[in-house]
N, C-alpha and C positions, 0 to 999 in steps of 0.2 A: 808197776805191777804189784808191789808191796802195799801201795796205798789202796788199790782197789780191793785186794784181799782184806785189808782192815775194815773197809766199809761194809763188805759183805758179812763180815764177822759181827759187826755192831747191829746190823739190821736183823740178823738171825737172833741175836740176843734179845732185842726189843720184842721181836714177834713171839719169842719163847716165853718172855715175861707176861705180854699181853694175853697170851693164850692160857697162862697159868691163872691170871686174875678173872678171866671170862669164865662163866659157869652157864650151862645151857639151862633153859626153862622148860621143865616137863609139863607143868600145869600151873594154873593161877588160881589162887584162893583169895576171895574177897570177903572181909568180915565187917560187921556193923551196919549192914544195910538195913533200912527200914521202909521208906517210902519209894526209894530209887531202885530201879531194876538193875540186876547184874549186867544185862545187855547194854544198858545206857553207860555204865562205868567202863565196860570193855571198849565201847565205841570211841572213848577218849584216851585210851591207853596207847602209847607210842610202840608198844611190843605186843607179841602174842606168843603162845606156846611154840617152842621150837627155836625162838631167838635166844641169843646169848645174853646174859645178865651181867652187869658191872655197875660200879658206883656211879657212873655218868647216866646210865639208864635210870637208876634209882631217883636221881635229882630231877630228870626229865618227867618222870611219872608224877612226882609231887607237884612239880610246876603246872603241869597240864590239868590235873585235877583241881588244884586251887583255882585255876582260871574259870572252871565251871560255876564257881560260887555255890556249889552244892554242899560242900563240906567246910567245917571249921577246924578239923584236925585230921591229919593223914600221916601214917606210918607205913614204910615199905621195907620188906626184908626178904631174903631168899635163904630157906633152910631145906637141905636135901633136895636142891633143885625144884622146889615148890616156891613160886613167887607169892608172898603174902602181903596183902594190902589191907591194913587195918584202918577203918574210916569212922568218923563221927560226923554225922549229917548236921547241917544247919537246920534250925527249926523251920517248920512250915507255918504260915500265918493262919491262925484260927479265925481271927476277925480284926478289923481296924475300925475303931470308933473315933470320929472327930467330934468333940463336944463343943457346944456353945459358939459355933461359928455363925457369922452374919451372912444372910442372903444378899445383903447390900454389897458385900465384898466379893463373895464367890457363891454362885448357885450350886444346889445339891447335885444337879446333873454334871455340872462342870468339875466339881470336886471328885465325884465318882470316876469320871474319865481320867483325871489326873492320877488318882490312886491306880487305876488300871494300867496306864501307860507307864508308871514308875514300878510296876510289879509289886504293889503293896495291897493287893486284893486277896480275898480268901483263897487258900490253897497254893499260893505262890511261896517260894522259898524266901525266907527272911533275910534281908540285907540291910544292916544298920546304916551303911553310907546313904542308901537310898532313902531311909527314914530321915536322916539328918538333912538330906537334900530337900525332902518335902517340906520339912519345918522351915528351912530357910526361905522357900519359895512362898509359903504361906505368910511369913513375916513381911517379905517384900510386898506381897499384895495388899496386906493391911496398911503398911506404911505409905504405900502409893495412894491409898484412899484417905490418908489423914490420921490413921491410928497409930501415932508415934509411941504410945505407952503400951503397945502390944506385948504380951507376955504369953509364951506358948510352952507348956510342959508337956512331958511324955511319961507314960508308965508302961513298962514291958514286963509280962509275966509268962514263964514258960512252964507248961503242965507236964505230967508224968509221960504223956504220949509225944513229947518234944514238939508241941505245938505252942506258938507264941500268940499271946493277946496283947493287942496294942491299943493304948487309949492316948489320944492327943487332946488335951484340954486347952482351950483358947480363952484367955482373959483379955479381951480386946480394949478395955478401958475406954475412955472417952475420945471422940474424934477432935482433932485440933480445929479450933474455930479462928476464923480470919478476923483479926482485930483491925487491920488496915490493908487496903489494896490500892496502889497508886500506878499510874502509866505517866511517865515524863518523857520529854524530848520531842513531843509532836505538836504540830500547830494546824495541820490540815484538817484533822478531825478532833472534835472536842474529847476531852478525856471521859466524860460521861458516855459518849457514843461508843467509845472504845471499850469501856467497862461492861456495857450492855452486851458486848459479844461473848462474854464469859458466863457460863452457868453457876459460877462461884464468885464470891465477893463479900463485901461487908454486909452485915445482916439486913434483911428487910424488916419492914414494920413487925413488931413482935409476933403478932397472931399469924401474919402471913408467913414469917420465917419458919413458924413451927411446921408448916406444910412444905415450903420450898426447900428448907435447910440450905438456904443460899450461902451462909457463912461456913459450911462444913468443907474443909479443905480436901481437894482430891488432885493428885498429880496428873491423872488422866484428864480431868475437866480443865485443868491449867493448860496443859498441852493443846487441847482441843480449841481453847480460847485463843491461844497464840496463833494457831494455824488460821483461825477465822480472821484475826487481825492482819496476818500476812496477806490472806486472799483479798481483804478489803482494799488495802493499799495497792496491791498489784493490779487489781481491777480498776483502780482509780488512777492508773498511769505511773505510780511510783515503784518502778521496777527495781530500783536500788534500796528499797527499804530492807531494813534489817533489825533484829533484836540485838542490842548492845549488851545488855546484861539483865539477868533475872535473879533478884536477891530474894531468898525466903529465909526469914529469921525466926527461929523456933524459941519460944520462951523456955526458961529453965525448967518449969514444971511440965513442958510438952503439951500444954492445953491451948496455947494461942500461937498464931503465927502471923507475921507481917509480910506482905508481898510487895516488891518494888520492881517494876519493869521499866527499863530504860530502852527508848527506841531511837533509831536514826532514819528519818523519812527519806532523804535524798531528794532528787529533782523529779518534776513531773515530766513524763515523756509524752510526745504526740506522734501521731502517725504521719509518716512522709508519703513516698510513692507507693502505689499498690500496683503490682503486675501479676500477670499469670504466665505460666510455662507448662509445657507438656502437651498431652493430647487433649484438646478442648472439644473434640468431636464437633458437633454442629452447634455448639454454644459460642455466641459472639462474647467478646470482652464486655460489652455493655450489659448483656443479659447476666453474666456472672457477677458483675459489680453490683447490679440491682439486687442480687441476693444478699449482699453484705450489709451487716447491721453497724459497720464501722467504715469510716470514709477518711481520706486524706484531710489532715487538719484537726481531726477529732483527737481527744484524749485516748491514749492507747490503753484500752480495757481488755484484759485477757479473756474475760467472759464473753465479750462481744466477737472476739476473734474465734473462739471456740464455736459459739452459735453460727458464725458464718460458714466455718468450715463444715459443719454438720449440714447446713442448708445446701452447700454445694455438693457435698457427698450424697444427699438424698436426691438431688436432680439426676445424677449420673446413676444411682442405684435404681431409680424408676425406669431407666432404660436398659436394665439388665446388667449393669456393672456392679454386682453385689460386693465385690472386693476392691473397688477403686480406692487408691491411696491418695488422699489429699493432704499434701504436707506443707504447712505454713513455714517459711524461712525468714527469720528476722535479722535485720542488719542494724545494729545500734550505733548511733553516733554520740559518744559520751560527751562531746563539746557542745553540740547543738540540741542534744536531748530530743532527737528525732529517730524514729524507727521506720525504716522501709520494710515493706511486707511483700514478699514474693511467694505466691501460691502455685505449687507444682502439682499437676495433675497426672497420675499414672492410672490408667483405666484397667489394665490387665484384660482378661477375656470376658465376653458376655456369658451370663450364667443362666442355666435352664433348671427347672425343677425335675428331678429324677423320680422321687417317690415322696408321698405324703402319708405319714403314719399317725394314728390317733390312738392314745392310751388313756385309761381312766373312765371312759364312758360305759359304765357296767349296765346302765339301763337305756340311755340314749342311743339310737341307731347312728352308725358312722354317717350315713347319708344326710342326717339332720345337721351334723357339724360341717361336713364337706361342702354342702350347698351354700354355706356362709363364707367359705374360703374363696376369694376372688381369683385365684390362680389355680389351673389344673396341672395335673402331672404332664410334663413336657412343655409347659408354658414358660414364658420369659419371666425372670425374677423381677419383682417390683416392691420396693421397700414400702411405699405408701399403701399399696394394695394389701400387703400382708398386715400392716398396723391396722387398717381398716377392718380386715377380716378378724382379727383378735377382738376388736370393739364389738363387732356384729355378733360374735359368738357370745360374748359377755352380756350383750343386750338381750340374749334369748332368755335369760333368767334361770337357766338350768344349771348353771355351774357357779360354785363359789370362788373358783380360781381357774384361770386359763393361761398357759405358758407355751411359748414356742421356741424350739432350739433349731439351729441350723448346723448340719454336719456336711463337711466335704467328702467326695468320693476320692479314694486313694489314687486311682488311675485316671481320673477325669477331672481336669481343672475347670471345665465349664459346665459341671453338674453338681447339684447339691440335693441333700434330702431334707425335708422339713418334718420335724416331730412335734405334734401338738399334744400337750398333757392337760387334762381337764380334771377337775375335782367336782363331782356331782353334789348337788344340794337338794333339799326337799322341794318338790314342785307341786304337791297335791296333798289332800287329806281325805281320809274316809271316817265318817262319823256315824254311830248308831247308838241309840239310847232310849230311855223311857223317862218321862217326867210327869209331874202333876202340878197344877196350879188351881187356886180357887175360881179363877176367871175362865179358863178353858178346859178344866178337868184333866183326866188322864190322857197322855200324848205319847205316840211313837214317832221317833224321828230317825231318818236315815239319809245319808247324803255322800256324794263324792265330788271332789273338786280337783281336777288334775290338768295342769298346764302343758304337760308333756305325756300325753296319753300313750301308753305302751311304748315309750321311747321315740314316737314318730314326730314330736314337735306339735301335735294338734292339741287342742283345748277341749275338754269335756267337763261339763258341769251337770249334775244330776241330783235332785233332792226330792224327798218324799216325807210328808208329815201329815198325821192323822190324829185328831183329837175330837172331843165332844163339840168343840166350836170351830175348829179350823181344819180344813183338808187342803193340802197343797202338793202339787206335782209339777216339776219343771225339768226340762231337758234342753241343753245347748251344746253345740259342736261347732268348732272353727278349725279350718285347715288353712294355715297361712301360705302354703305352697301348693295351692290347687292346680295350678299350672306350671310348666317349666319356666314361664316369665315371672313367676312369684305372684300371680294374681291369687287373692284369698277369697274364701267363701265361708259364710257361717249360716246357721239355721237354728231355730230353737222353737219349742212350744212349751206353754205354761198354762196352768189353771190353779186358781186360788179361790176357795170358797169358804166364806165366813158366815156362820149362823148368829145373826145379831141377837136372837133371843137368849142365847147362851152367854152373852157378853154384858158386862156393865159398861156400855159405851158412853164415854164422856166426850168424845169428839166426833170422829168418824171412822168408818171401816169400809174397805172396798172389796168386792168380789170381782175377780177379772179373769178373763180366758182369752188366750191369743196365740199368735205365732209370729216369728220374725225371719227375715232373710236378708243377707248382706252380701256385698261383693266389693272387694278392694283391688286397687291397681297401683303398682309402684311407679312413681315418676323418676326418682333416682334411688340409690341405696338407702338413703335417709328419709325420703319424703314419699308419702302415700296419699292417695285420695280414695274415698269410699262412699258408697251409697247403701242405705238400708231401708227396708220396708217392714213396718210393724202393724198388724191388724189385731185388734181386740174388742171385746166387749165387756163393759163392767157395770155393776150395780153398786150404788153408794148408800151406806147406812149412816145416818147422822145422829148424834147424841145431843145431850142438852146444851152443850157448848154453844151451838149456833142458834138457839132459840132467841127470836127477836132480831137476828142479824140478816137483813134483807139479801144481802149478796151471796152469803154462804147458803142460807135456807132456801133460796130460789134455785140453786143448783141442786140442793138435795132433793127438792120437789120435782125437778125437771125429769122428763122421760129420755134425756140423752143417755145413750148406751154405747154407741159404736164409735171407734176410732180407727182411722187409717192414717198412720203417721210415716212421712218420709224423712230421711236424715241424709244429709250431705256432710262429709268430714274431710278435713285436711290434717295431716300430721307430719311433723318433722322431728326426728330424734338423732342427735349426734352424741349422745351420752357414750362414756367409755365403759360403763358397767350398768347392770341392771339393778343390783341391790344397793351398792354403795359407789355411785359414780364420784369422780373428783374433777371432771372436766366435760365440757359440752353443754347442750341445751336440749330441751324438749318442749315443742309447741304444738297445740291443738286448737283447731277451730271447727265448731260443729254447729250446724243449723238444722233444727227440726221444724217441720211444717206439717200440721194435720190437714188433710185434704177435705174439701167441702162436700164431698160425696158421703161422708159420714156425719155424726152428730157434733162431735167436738171440733172447734176451730180455733186454733192458737198457734204461736210460733215461739221458738226458743232459740236464742243465739248466744253461744258460749265460746269464750276464748280463754286459753290458759297458757302461761309461760313459766318455765323454770330452768335456770341456768346455774352452772357450777364453774368456779374459778379456783385452780390451785394456788395456795399461798405457801411458798417454800416447799419443803419436802413432805410435810404432814398435815397441814391444815387445808380446809376446803371452804371457800366463801360461796354462799348460795343466795340467789334472788328468786322470788317467786310471785306470781300474781295472776289473778283470774277475774273476769267479769262476765256476768250472766244477765241477759234481758229476756223477759218473757211477757207476752201479751196476747190477748184474744184479738181476732180480727173479724170483719163482717159485723154481724149483730150479736156475736158471741163474746162473753168475757172469758178471761183466763180461768180455767178451772182451779179452785182453791187448793186442790191437792197437787197442783203442778207448780206451786210457788217455790221460791228458793228459801232455804233456811241456812243459819250460820251458827257457829259455836262449837267447840270441841276439838278433838284431836286432829281433825282433817282441815279445820279452818282456822279458828281463833282460840288457841289453847288458853285455858284459865277461865273459860266460861262454859256452862253447862251445854251439852249437845243440843243443837237446834234451839237455842234460846235467845239469839239476837233478834233485835228489831221490835216493832209494835206488838203488844200482847192483847190477848182477850181478858175479859174480866177475872177469868180463873187463873191468870198468870202464864198461860201458854202462849207461845209465840205464833203470830199469824203468818209470818213468812212474808215475802214480797215479790214484786216484779223485777227487782234489780238487786243484784248481789255483786259486791266488790271486796275482793280479798287480796292481801299482799303480805309479804313476809320476807325476813332475811335471817340468815343464821351462819354460824361458824362452826364447822364439823371437824372433830378430831379423833384419831384412833386412840385406843386405850392402852398405850404402851407399857404401863405399869402393871398390866395383868398378862400373864403368860397366855399364849394361844388366844390372842385377842383379835385376830384378823376378821372375825364375824361380829365385832362389837364396835360401836361408835358412840360418842357423846358430842352434845352440841349446846351452844347458847343461842337463843333466838328472840326475835321480836315479831309478833304476829299483829295484823291489823285488818279490820273488815267492818262492813256495814251491810245491812239488809234493808232496803227501802220498799215500804208497802206499794208505793206507786212510783213508776220510773219517772214521772213528771215532777216528782217532788224530791229532787236530789238536794241534800243539804249536809250538814255536818252533825247533827243531832244524834244520829244513830251509829257513828263511827265508834268502835271500841278497839282497844289495843292492850297487849300483854307482852310481858317478857318473862324468860325462865331458862331453864336447862332441861335436857332431854337425854334419854339413853335408849339405844336400839341394839338389839341382840338378835342375830339370825339363828334361831335355835332349830333342832331337828323337827320340831312341830310347827315351824313357821316363825315369821318375824314377831318379836316381842318387844314392847316399848313401855317406857315410863316417862312421865314428865312432871315437873314441878313448875307452876306458872303463877305469876302475880299480875293482876290486871293494872295497866297504866292509865287507861281511859275507861271509866264506867259510870253508871248511873245507880241511883239509890237502890232500885228494885231488881237490879241485874242478878241473875243466878251465876254464881261463880264456883269453880272447882279448882282447888289448889294443886292437888295431886291426882293423876289418873294413870291406870295401866291400860295398855292397848294390845290387841293381839291381831296381827296382820298388817302391821304398819312399819315403815321404815323411813330413813331420812331421804 
């Protein structure tokens, strides 16, 4: 009983002392605020008016306010039951300037984002620790790119308004250059072959190294090369390949570095048994094995395994199984170096299209895009069909970019939404203007050319020109989806009148009026056939060039005026893009025949081919060729103005436009009955330029010949050239420039080294 009484007495005493130390807070006074509001400070306080104040509360207030990083000095006291908090704010950032930094190490946009993420941008509260962290991060970035002599200094000034100005000055020094680079321990691949996998290494030839900077050390480039080397060995069957050691020895002056990479190749693995498990649906084992690019007994190549899995995935995806999981399971035998491959198939549910949405088509109507999509809403998913749909949309030529995303429905495992995103590009041009020349006098010109008229996908071309010598009007319209079955229709009218008395005619001029009708039918999604009828009348005005030339002069003196021409054409287009394809081909065959019910009687047979082959991730290899044959029939000769010409940007670059072949006495080309053109090129995107998706550069070889008579085929008229070209899809249309040098030419050939072109692309 006495013990209990004693405990009660002690407790009462402690309560009495605590009560004596505690002091109620009647109000809170905050001093020293500048840019931070009173409400913000109150929101961080652990007490409010009416609470008791003691020394523990004082310490808690100081700790909580320091955590905000808003203040660099805090004092807390209570006088006459008024809680007084005296604050000194950290300065706010007036500006941060990073001077003399290199775009090769860090781009301006990325630097600004780093400053923003680290709260070191204008208006933010200054934090010295964050500034030190930024400098350390910049130093690490420079060192990773080989700038071991990097020196970064900082200057901090605080003005009267408690604003801090920060200047970070970077003295990057010289990048460390690679004196030597060696790879040892391997025998399967030559050391030179392995070194070629690296973007860095010992210096190239002096002039070339100035541009490639091959010997500039970069940790990022070194790591990328290491990964490329690992992939090479693993794809060659050496699954135990590993990097034993990487030695990088930096010179004392930090200007040179030696790299020594030691590897262990291990043994070569081969493929053992291949089997399939899971739900194979209606596919037989043989059918699935036929899809494989790797077989039992082959060297085990990871790349081929991935290709095989993708091929199997596509087969099931084309049957609606959009989320089929094809899992390759490998069992390695370290003793025999054989890998058994088991491919497990888990199909899940068939998937149907719920909704298709299209965004980005500000001009083009939805229907123009939807009709190119091979699956309707409610239809069964097909991976191949959707890939082809994207290609068809790109082939329209209305969009610079086309993307598709798939999103699952939360409550439905068997339904997905398709989201197509397009970026429109310029598809037409309108021109109006006045001009004057000594030959034709004052002229007024107006025209419109639109391949996506009013967003309908139809083509409209109209032109008007009026001068003292030339009056021209033309109208052409084409609807590629005239029927639901994608039959096309086209029609046009034209008239062109030239007053020869107003012109100093040196060769010939033609006055022509007529109309055209066309109809096309699709055979497949990529192949079409068509027929056209063109009826016209023309008058020919000849100049002094043809004097004494029986063939041309006879036609000039002839009364032939009317022409009824039929055309049959076949085309096949599997290109993956309209402007800059990287894969596929485009083939055309066209046959013109003028009917004997009119005056002119001739035929023309033309065939062309162009194919694109991807090389790696960036390069595209192209092959092109065309042949044309034109002759008269019956008792009529081929009209001289229907002959073929060659030379210039669309045929053999490096030679003047239409300059190839036999010439007249005045040096102008006669043209010919036979045209043969060929060429090859390697196309590359311009990755060293920001926002270069609409730019391409290429190296090319062109070759061609124009023979005056189809029966006189020889090698005398062959011309060839090589060069480089640049193409840019600008807002006003494709712009190009090329520099070419003839490889095969004759003494009197007219050449052109550099030429700008408008309306051309690769």
